[in-house]
N, C-alpha and C positions, 0 to 999 in steps of 0.2 A: 548485549542482548544475545541470548542463545538461539539456536535454530528453531526450537518450538515457539519461542516468543515472537520471532520474526514471522513465522507462519500464522500465528494468531493475530498479529498486527495486520498482516495483509488480508486475512479473512475479515477483519473488521472494516477495512477499506473496500474490499471487493467481495460482496456476498454472491456474486454471479459465478464464482469459481469454487469448485469443491476443494477440500483439504488435500485430496490426492494430487490435484494439479500443482499445488504449491510444494508438496513434498518431493516432486520430481526435480525441482530446481536445486542447484548447489547454493552454498551460503552467499557467494558473491552475487549471484543472480537475485536471490531473495533481498539482499541489501539494496541492490539497484532498483528493484521493483518498489521497495518501500520508499526510496527517495523520489521516484516518479510519482507515487501516490501522494506523498507529502506536498510536492510541488503543485500537483493538480488541485489539492485541497486549498493551498495558499492562494493560487490563482483564482479559484472560484470565490473565495472569501473576498479577495480584492475587488473582483467584479461586482459582487453583491454590494459591498460597501460603497463602491463608486456610483452605483445606480440607486441606492437607498435614499 
């Protein structure tokens, strides 16, 4: 995944942050932020399925 794709992925997870915010991060920070968002999404889905 290139830098632009990482920024677009994060913007799809977090619409509360502008593109300029994500552009200030280096590639390692972008990758870590993506992993955090993926984990949050997995956890939310697990919680939803557990209570459904």
